[in-house]
MARDODREN-178818 format. One record per residue (C-alpha): residue number from 1; chain; x, y, z. Coordinates in Angstrom, 2 decimals. Each point is the difference from the previous one (the first is absolute). Layout:
BEGIN
+-----+-----+---------+---------+---------+
! seq ! mol !      c1 !      c2 !      c3 !
+-----+-----+---------+---------+---------+
! NUM !   A !       X !       Y !       Z !
...
+-----+-----+---------+---------+---------+
REM end
This chain:
BEGIN
+-----+-----+---------+---------+---------+
! seq ! mol !      c1 !      c2 !      c3 !
+-----+-----+---------+---------+---------+
!   1 !   A !    0.18 !   -0.17 !    0.08 !
!   2 !   A !    2.79 !    2.47 !    0.61 !
!   3 !   A !    1.57 !   -0.54 !   -3.35 !
!   4 !   A !   -3.48 !    0.92 !   -1.92 !
!   5 !   A !   -0.26 !    2.95 !    2.29 !
!   6 !   A !    3.80 !    1.03 !   -0.97 !
!   7 !   A !   -0.96 !   -0.64 !   -3.56 !
!   8 !   A !   -3.01 !    2.37 !    0.01 !
!   9 !   A !    2.24 !    2.62 !    1.68 !
!  10 !   A !    2.99 !    0.29 !   -2.26 !
!  11 !   A !   -1.23 !    2.96 !   -2.03 !
!  12 !   A !    0.32 !    1.86 !    3.59 !
!  13 !   A !    3.27 !   -1.84 !    1.22 !
!  14 !   A !    1.83 !    0.56 !   -3.34 !
!  15 !   A !    0.83 !    2.36 !   -2.58 !
!  16 !   A !    2.00 !    0.02 !   -3.54 !
!  17 !   A !    3.48 !    2.22 !    0.27 !
!  18 !   A !   -0.37 !    2.37 !   -3.05 !
!  19 !   A !    3.93 !    0.77 !   -0.20 !
!  20 !   A !    2.15 !   -0.02 !   -3.11 !
!  21 !   A !    3.27 !   -1.66 !    0.92 !
!  22 !   A !    1.81 !    0.79 !   -3.26 !
!  23 !   A !    1.22 !   -3.63 !   -1.20 !
!  24 !   A !    0.69 !   -1.20 !   -3.33 !
!  25 !   A !   -3.50 !    0.03 !   -0.82 !
!  26 !   A !   -0.18 !    3.78 !    0.09 !
!  27 !   A !    2.97 !    0.21 !   -2.51 !
!  28 !   A !   -0.37 !   -2.14 !   -2.75 !
!  29 !   A !   -1.15 !    1.44 !   -3.15 !
!  30 !   A !   -3.75 !    0.41 !   -0.68 !
!  31 !   A !   -1.17 !   -3.35 !   -1.56 !
!  32 !   A !   -1.28 !    2.68 !   -3.25 !
!  33 !   A !    3.57 !    0.35 !   -0.76 !
!  34 !   A !    0.71 !   -3.70 !   -0.33 !
!  35 !   A !   -0.10 !   -1.40 !   -4.00 !
!  36 !   A !   -3.53 !   -1.27 !   -1.00 !
!  37 !   A !    0.87 !   -3.38 !   -1.31 !
!  38 !   A !   -3.11 !   -1.89 !    1.02 !
!  39 !   A !   -2.97 !    0.64 !   -2.49 !
!  40 !   A !   -1.89 !   -2.79 !    1.63 !
!  41 !   A !   -3.40 !    1.06 !   -1.81 !
!  42 !   A !    1.85 !   -1.65 !   -3.01 !
!  43 !   A !    0.09 !   -3.41 !   -0.37 !
!  44 !   A !    3.64 !   -1.65 !   -0.44 !
!  45 !   A !    0.97 !   -0.74 !   -3.62 !
!  46 !   A !    2.80 !   -2.24 !    0.82 !
!  47 !   A !    0.45 !   -3.00 !    2.49 !
!  48 !   A !    2.92 !   -0.92 !    2.19 !
!  49 !   A !    1.34 !   -3.04 !   -2.09 !
!  50 !   A !    0.69 !   -2.99 !    1.86 !
!  51 !   A !   -0.83 !    1.50 !    3.45 !
!  52 !   A !   -3.59 !    0.26 !   -1.38 !
!  53 !   A !    0.07 !   -3.87 !   -0.26 !
!  54 !   A !    0.25 !   -0.18 !    3.76 !
!  55 !   A !   -3.15 !   -0.68 !    2.04 !
!  56 !   A !   -0.97 !    3.14 !    1.42 !
!  57 !   A !   -0.50 !   -1.52 !    3.64 !
!  58 !   A !    4.09 !   -0.67 !   -0.62 !
!  59 !   A !    0.91 !    3.57 !   -1.02 !
!  60 !   A !   -1.83 !    1.37 !    2.99 !
!  61 !   A !    2.21 !   -2.37 !    2.35 !
!  62 !   A !    3.36 !    1.19 !   -2.14 !
!  63 !   A !   -0.36 !    3.43 !   -0.69 !
!  64 !   A !   -0.61 !    0.88 !    3.97 !
!  65 !   A !    3.39 !   -1.24 !    0.83 !
!  66 !   A !    1.67 !    2.40 !   -2.74 !
!  67 !   A !    1.62 !    3.16 !    1.71 !
!  68 !   A !   -2.11 !    3.00 !   -0.65 !
!  69 !   A !    3.13 !    1.89 !   -2.38 !
!  70 !   A !   -0.40 !   -3.21 !   -2.42 !
!  71 !   A !   -3.98 !   -0.10 !    0.44 !
!  72 !   A !   -0.43 !    3.57 !   -1.04 !
!  73 !   A !    2.70 !   -0.70 !   -3.04 !
!  74 !   A !   -2.53 !   -3.17 !   -0.58 !
!  75 !   A !   -2.85 !    2.95 !   -0.53 !
!  76 !   A !    1.94 !    1.84 !   -2.53 !
!  77 !   A !    0.11 !   -2.76 !   -2.41 !
!  78 !   A !   -3.39 !    0.62 !   -1.55 !
!  79 !   A !   -3.83 !    0.53 !    0.84 !
!  80 !   A !   -0.41 !   -3.96 !    0.69 !
!  81 !   A !    2.60 !    0.19 !    2.58 !
!  82 !   A !   -1.42 !    2.71 !    1.93 !
!  83 !   A !   -3.27 !   -1.58 !   -0.24 !
!  84 !   A !    1.40 !   -3.17 !    1.48 !
!  85 !   A !    2.10 !    1.52 !    2.71 !
!  86 !   A !   -3.18 !    2.32 !    1.13 !
!  87 !   A !   -1.84 !   -3.31 !    0.25 !
!  88 !   A !    2.18 !   -1.29 !    2.75 !
!  89 !   A !   -1.98 !    0.05 !    3.24 !
!  90 !   A !    3.18 !    1.43 !    1.99 !
!  91 !   A !    0.70 !    2.72 !   -2.47 !
!  92 !   A !   -3.29 !    0.92 !   -0.24 !
!  93 !   A !   -0.48 !    0.19 !    3.77 !
!  94 !   A !    3.45 !    2.25 !    0.06 !
!  95 !   A !   -0.85 !    2.36 !   -2.85 !
!  96 !   A !   -3.33 !    0.67 !    1.87 !
!  97 !   A !    1.05 !    0.45 !    3.69 !
!  98 !   A !    3.78 !    0.56 !    0.02 !
!  99 !   A !    0.58 !    1.54 !   -3.43 !
! 100 !   A !    2.36 !    3.09 !    1.41 !
! 101 !   A !    2.13 !   -2.91 !    1.60 !
! 102 !   A !   -0.07 !   -1.79 !   -3.67 !
! 103 !   A !    1.05 !    3.51 !   -1.33 !
! 104 !   A !    2.60 !    0.84 !    2.81 !
! 105 !   A !    1.40 !   -3.42 !   -0.59 !
! 106 !   A !    0.73 !    0.37 !   -3.78 !
! 107 !   A !    1.08 !    3.76 !    0.71 !
! 108 !   A !    2.69 !   -0.53 !    2.49 !
! 109 !   A !    0.93 !   -3.57 !   -1.76 !
! 110 !   A !   -0.30 !   -2.38 !    2.52 !
! 111 !   A !   -2.44 !   -2.11 !   -2.18 !
! 112 !   A !    2.80 !   -2.37 !   -0.74 !
! 113 !   A !    0.10 !   -1.17 !    3.73 !
! 114 !   A !   -4.18 !   -0.31 !    0.36 !
! 115 !   A !   -1.83 !   -2.50 !   -1.59 !
! 116 !   A !   -3.92 !    0.52 !   -0.66 !
! 117 !   A !   -0.74 !   -2.64 !    2.45 !
! 118 !   A !    1.84 !    1.31 !    2.95 !
! 119 !   A !   -1.39 !    3.71 !   -0.75 !
! 120 !   A !   -3.65 !   -1.41 !    0.24 !
! 121 !   A !    0.95 !   -2.11 !    3.23 !
! 122 !   A !    1.32 !    3.23 !    1.75 !
! 123 !   A !   -3.46 !    1.68 !   -1.12 !
! 124 !   A !   -2.11 !   -2.55 !    1.32 !
! 125 !   A !    2.31 !   -0.28 !    3.64 !
! 126 !   A !   -0.99 !    2.56 !    2.32 !
! 127 !   A !    2.50 !    0.01 !    2.68 !
! 128 !   A !    3.20 !    2.27 !    0.27 !
! 129 !   A !    2.74 !   -2.83 !   -0.28 !
! 130 !   A !    1.88 !    1.72 !    2.72 !
! 131 !   A !   -2.39 !    0.88 !    2.46 !
! 132 !   A !   -3.26 !   -1.82 !   -0.89 !
! 133 !   A !   -2.26 !    3.08 !   -0.11 !
! 134 !   A !   -2.18 !    0.72 !   -3.15 !
! 135 !   A !    2.93 !    1.12 !   -2.47 !
! 136 !   A !   -1.62 !    2.49 !   -2.46 !
! 137 !   A !    3.22 !    0.36 !   -2.07 !
! 138 !   A !    2.43 !   -2.16 !   -2.24 !
! 139 !   A !    3.91 !    0.26 !    0.31 !
! 140 !   A !    0.44 !   -0.19 !   -3.85 !
! 141 !   A !    3.36 !   -0.81 !    0.08 !
! 142 !   A !   -0.49 !   -3.56 !    1.19 !
! 143 !   A !   -3.79 !   -0.06 !    0.21 !
! 144 !   A !   -0.75 !   -0.11 !    3.63 !
! 145 !   A !   -3.21 !    1.08 !    1.51 !
! 146 !   A !    0.85 !    2.60 !    2.97 !
! 147 !   A !   -1.86 !    2.23 !    2.16 !
! 148 !   A !    0.69 !    3.76 !   -0.04 !
! 149 !   A !    2.17 !    0.09 !    3.62 !
! 150 !   A !    2.33 !   -2.70 !   -1.35 !
! 151 !   A !    0.47 !    1.64 !   -3.15 !
! 152 !   A !    1.22 !    3.00 !    1.98 !
! 153 !   A !    2.16 !   -1.83 !    2.74 !
! 154 !   A !    1.25 !   -3.44 !   -1.18 !
! 155 !   A !    3.15 !    0.43 !   -1.40 !
! 156 !   A !   -0.80 !   -2.96 !   -2.48 !
! 157 !   A !   -2.24 !    2.29 !   -1.84 !
! 158 !   A !    2.71 !    3.00 !   -0.42 !
! 159 !   A !    1.76 !   -0.71 !   -3.68 !
! 160 !   A !    3.73 !    0.74 !   -0.27 !
! 161 !   A !    1.94 !    1.57 !   -2.52 !
! 162 !   A !    2.67 !   -2.88 !   -1.77 !
! 163 !   A !    2.74 !    2.13 !    1.72 !
! 164 !   A !   -1.48 !   -0.10 !    3.56 !
! 165 !   A !   -0.93 !   -3.43 !   -0.30 !
! 166 !   A !    3.73 !   -1.15 !   -1.07 !
! 167 !   A !    1.32 !    2.00 !    2.83 !
! 168 !   A !   -2.50 !   -1.30 !    2.42 !
! 169 !   A !    0.27 !   -3.58 !   -0.82 !
! 170 !   A !    3.23 !   -0.54 !   -1.70 !
! 171 !   A !   -1.37 !   -0.63 !   -3.35 !
! 172 !   A !    1.54 !    0.23 !   -3.57 !
! 173 !   A !   -1.71 !    1.35 !   -3.05 !
! 174 !   A !   -0.32 !   -3.81 !   -1.44 !
! 175 !   A !   -2.10 !   -0.77 !    3.24 !
! 176 !   A !   -1.89 !    3.28 !   -0.31 !
! 177 !   A !   -1.30 !   -0.86 !   -3.45 !
! 178 !   A !   -1.83 !   -2.90 !    1.01 !
! 179 !   A !   -1.68 !    1.49 !    2.86 !
! 180 !   A !   -3.86 !    1.33 !   -0.62 !
! 181 !   A !    0.56 !    3.87 !   -0.73 !
! 182 !   A !   -2.15 !    2.60 !   -1.24 !
! 183 !   A !   -0.14 !    3.08 !   -2.00 !
! 184 !   A !   -1.19 !    3.12 !    1.87 !
! 185 !   A !   -2.76 !    2.26 !   -1.32 !
! 186 !   A !    1.11 !    3.21 !    1.12 !
! 187 !   A !   -2.55 !    2.12 !    1.54 !
! 188 !   A !   -1.28 !    0.71 !    3.73 !
! 189 !   A !   -0.13 !   -2.26 !    2.42 !
! 190 !   A !   -1.37 !   -0.32 !    4.07 !
! 191 !   A !   -2.71 !    1.74 !    1.66 !
! 192 !   A !    2.81 !    2.90 !    0.35 !
! 193 !   A !   -0.24 !    0.52 !   -3.98 !
! 194 !   A !    3.89 !   -0.73 !   -0.15 !
! 195 !   A !    1.67 !    0.03 !   -3.43 !
! 196 !   A !    1.97 !   -3.12 !   -0.86 !
! 197 !   A !    3.49 !    0.78 !   -0.50 !
! 198 !   A !    1.63 !   -2.99 !    0.00 !
! 199 !   A !    1.51 !   -2.13 !   -2.60 !
! 200 !   A !   -2.03 !   -1.39 !   -3.05 !
! 201 !   A !    0.45 !   -3.96 !    1.18 !
! 202 !   A !   -0.41 !   -1.42 !    3.40 !
! 203 !   A !    0.06 !   -3.67 !    1.17 !
! 204 !   A !   -1.87 !   -1.95 !    2.44 !
! 205 !   A !    1.27 !    0.14 !    3.65 !
! 206 !   A !   -0.86 !   -3.62 !    0.85 !
! 207 !   A !    1.27 !   -1.59 !   -3.03 !
! 208 !   A !    3.36 !    1.97 !    0.48 !
! 209 !   A !    0.02 !   -1.05 !    3.50 !
! 210 !   A !   -0.57 !   -3.70 !   -0.67 !
! 211 !   A !    2.32 !    0.34 !   -2.84 !
! 212 !   A !    3.17 !    1.27 !    2.34 !
! 213 !   A !   -0.81 !   -2.45 !    2.52 !
! 214 !   A !    0.37 !   -3.01 !   -2.43 !
! 215 !   A !    3.12 !    1.89 !   -1.67 !
! 216 !   A !    1.82 !    0.10 !    3.34 !
! 217 !   A !   -1.36 !   -2.84 !    1.78 !
! 218 !   A !   -1.90 !    1.29 !    2.74 !
! 219 !   A !   -1.39 !    3.24 !    1.46 !
! 220 !   A !    3.06 !    0.56 !    2.19 !
! 221 !   A !    2.34 !   -0.74 !   -2.46 !
! 222 !   A !   -1.44 !    2.67 !   -2.38 !
! 223 !   A !   -0.02 !    2.65 !    2.68 !
! 224 !   A !    3.60 !   -0.74 !    0.94 !
! 225 !   A !    0.74 !    0.03 !   -3.86 !
! 226 !   A !   -1.88 !    3.36 !   -0.42 !
! 227 !   A !    1.56 !    1.43 !    3.41 !
! 228 !   A !    3.77 !   -1.04 !   -1.48 !
! 229 !   A !   -0.45 !    2.06 !   -3.28 !
! 230 !   A !   -1.49 !    2.71 !    1.59 !
! 231 !   A !    3.02 !    0.49 !    2.58 !
! 232 !   A !    2.27 !   -0.51 !   -3.02 !
! 233 !   A !   -1.94 !    3.22 !   -1.64 !
! 234 !   A !    0.47 !    1.91 !    2.99 !
! 235 !   A !    3.41 !   -0.54 !    0.21 !
! 236 !   A !    0.40 !    0.84 !   -3.65 !
! 237 !   A !   -1.96 !    3.20 !    0.67 !
! 238 !   A !    2.16 !    0.89 !    2.80 !
! 239 !   A !    3.43 !   -0.33 !   -1.92 !
! 240 !   A !   -1.57 !    2.22 !   -2.79 !
! 241 !   A !   -1.24 !    2.70 !    2.51 !
! 242 !   A !    3.43 !    0.01 !    1.57 !
! 243 !   A !    1.66 !    0.53 !   -3.41 !
! 244 !   A !   -2.30 !    2.85 !   -1.28 !
! 245 !   A !    2.00 !    3.28 !   -0.36 !
! 246 !   A !   -1.44 !    2.97 !    2.25 !
! 247 !   A !   -0.24 !    3.61 !   -1.57 !
! 248 !   A !   -0.09 !    2.30 !    3.17 !
! 249 !   A !   -3.13 !   -1.31 !    2.12 !
! 250 !   A !   -1.61 !   -1.91 !   -3.05 !
! 251 !   A !    0.13 !   -3.55 !   -0.63 !
! 252 !   A !   -0.96 !   -1.51 !   -3.20 !
! 253 !   A !   -2.88 !   -2.29 !    0.93 !
! 254 !   A !    0.39 !   -3.90 !   -0.24 !
! 255 !   A !   -3.55 !   -1.99 !   -0.05 !
! 256 !   A !   -0.47 !   -2.16 !    3.18 !
! 257 !   A !   -0.81 !   -3.70 !   -0.92 !
! 258 !   A !   -3.53 !   -0.76 !    1.28 !
! 259 !   A !    0.06 !   -2.02 !    3.38 !
! 260 !   A !   -3.45 !   -0.20 !    0.92 !
! 261 !   A !   -3.59 !    0.25 !   -1.74 !
! 262 !   A !   -1.47 !    3.41 !   -0.89 !
! 263 !   A !   -2.87 !    1.16 !    2.71 !
! 264 !   A !   -3.40 !   -2.04 !   -0.94 !
! 265 !   A !   -2.64 !    2.48 !    0.28 !
! 266 !   A !   -2.56 !   -2.99 !   -0.43 !
! 267 !   A !   -3.49 !    1.20 !   -0.64 !
! 268 !   A !    1.98 !    2.73 !   -1.42 !
! 269 !   A !    2.38 !   -1.36 !   -2.21 !
! 270 !   A !   -0.82 !   -0.30 !   -3.52 !
! 271 !   A !    2.05 !   -2.99 !   -1.11 !
! 272 !   A !   -2.53 !   -1.99 !    2.22 !
! 273 !   A !   -2.66 !    0.78 !   -2.56 !
! 274 !   A !    1.38 !   -0.20 !   -3.34 !
! 275 !   A !   -1.00 !   -3.66 !   -0.30 !
! 276 !   A !   -3.44 !    0.02 !    1.74 !
! 277 !   A !   -3.23 !   -0.12 !   -1.50 !
! 278 !   A !   -3.66 !    0.10 !    1.72 !
! 279 !   A !   -1.68 !   -3.37 !   -0.40 !
! 280 !   A !   -3.50 !   -1.31 !    1.38 !
! 281 !   A !   -0.53 !   -3.37 !    1.40 !
! 282 !   A !   -2.03 !   -2.59 !   -2.63 !
! 283 !   A !   -1.82 !   -2.49 !    2.02 !
! 284 !   A !    0.09 !   -3.14 !   -1.95 !
! 285 !   A !   -3.26 !   -1.14 !    1.45 !
! 286 !   A !   -2.22 !    2.61 !   -0.38 !
! 287 !   A !    1.72 !    1.48 !   -2.93 !
! 288 !   A !   -0.06 !    3.63 !    1.74 !
! 289 !   A !    2.52 !    2.33 !    0.81 !
! 290 !   A !    0.58 !    1.67 !    3.26 !
! 291 !   A !    2.25 !    3.06 !    0.79 !
! 292 !   A !   -0.25 !    0.05 !    3.68 !
! 293 !   A !   -0.61 !    2.64 !    2.31 !
! 294 !   A !    1.45 !    1.25 !    3.07 !
! 295 !   A !   -0.82 !    0.00 !    3.88 !
! 296 !   A !   -1.77 !    3.12 !    1.47 !
! 297 !   A !    1.54 !   -0.93 !    3.29 !
! 298 !   A !    3.65 !    0.50 !   -1.40 !
! 299 !   A !   -0.86 !    2.93 !   -1.87 !
! 300 !   A !    2.27 !    2.19 !    1.83 !
! 301 !   A !    2.91 !   -2.41 !    0.96 !
! 302 !   A !    3.58 !   -0.74 !   -1.78 !
! 303 !   A !    0.93 !   -2.97 !    1.82 !
! 304 !   A !   -0.52 !   -3.66 !   -0.62 !
! 305 !   A !   -2.36 !   -1.46 !    1.07 !
! 306 !   A !   -2.07 !    3.26 !   -0.25 !
! 307 !   A !    1.49 !    1.48 !   -3.28 !
! 308 !   A !   -2.78 !    1.95 !   -1.90 !
! 309 !   A !    1.67 !   -1.53 !   -3.27 !
! 310 !   A !   -1.04 !   -3.47 !    0.79 !
! 311 !   A !   -2.66 !   -1.57 !   -1.76 !
! 312 !   A !   -2.35 !   -2.67 !    0.28 !
! 313 !   A !   -2.63 !   -2.26 !   -1.66 !
! 314 !   A !   -3.22 !   -0.82 !    1.75 !
! 315 !   A !    1.51 !   -2.96 !    1.32 !
! 316 !   A !    3.43 !    1.38 !    1.32 !
! 317 !   A !   -1.90 !    3.06 !    1.33 !
! 318 !   A !   -1.82 !   -2.37 !    2.34 !
! 319 !   A !    3.11 !   -1.58 !    1.31 !
! 320 !   A !    1.52 !    3.69 !    0.36 !
! 321 !   A !   -2.90 !    1.01 !    2.31 !
! 322 !   A !    0.55 !   -3.25 !    2.10 !
! 323 !   A !    3.49 !    0.82 !    0.38 !
! 324 !   A !   -0.14 !    3.45 !    0.93 !
! 325 !   A !   -3.40 !    0.47 !    1.39 !
! 326 !   A !   -3.22 !    1.52 !   -1.34 !
! 327 !   A !   -0.14 !    3.64 !   -1.40 !
! 328 !   A !   -2.01 !    2.58 !    1.93 !
! 329 !   A !    0.35 !    3.84 !   -0.39 !
! 330 !   A !    2.72 !   -0.69 !   -2.83 !
! 331 !   A !    2.23 !   -1.95 !    2.00 !
! 332 !   A !    0.64 !   -3.72 !    1.02 !
! 333 !   A !   -1.17 !   -0.84 !    3.55 !
! 334 !   A !    0.41 !   -3.16 !    1.87 !
! 335 !   A !   -3.17 !   -2.15 !    0.20 !
+-----+-----+---------+---------+---------+
REM end
């Protein structure tokens, strides 16, 4: 009875946050600027050769396993190819409910690491892969479902420049070229509307970390190697500084090598939002989409578990209230 009562009171206990995050969605070129190649009102004039000899059921099993870059290339073959790809249930769901994520993946060129099936499964998965809350976003470098707080705070979702990844994890260019990486769409990112002024190519933090551990044998061995390289560079810097001639009181500046990460301003850091798209949850059983909502009792809080940016479904909101107490006067109170 209590659960039914809570469902009836949801409109009073919850709200939807109208806030622009300035993520990749907001920096993509408008759909009107994309080439118009899909004249679907015209029937196909040619077929797909041997592919058309295969049963449609088999093609529907094979094609979703292709990476999105390859699938996009298939659609460019002819109108029959467009018709075939568009008939895939997974692609149809993606193009209907996660169109910006698909456009973002193709724009930042991460499609070679993400299959159609993977993107579809993430669309149908509600929980953030880090904390379990409703995740309203996809991290498009490796296609992970995440919530706003994990995007803002977890270092795994902070893409790195190739130079910093090389320095931080002791990697060479040969290994860096094998990692998931993205092309940056320059623009305005984060709630603070900061211009992205970084490099044009970024690599995935978690992939670089695992590559470093694999290369050096263990996390501690990697850290020792990096510390040794840093010490060598610092010693060379001190030698150069000592040998720089002085003119009066002015010394020619010698750049100090980096020995620590730059300050991460978290939700104000534009690097954290260049590979992020907002995506709803597609409920496989009901075929309905859900964007989630925020808790009225947490509206003025900025710390977990009361943070105002946490999102919920009807089921997870019920658990939230059980954990933190009912809502009276806009705040959680004990039962």
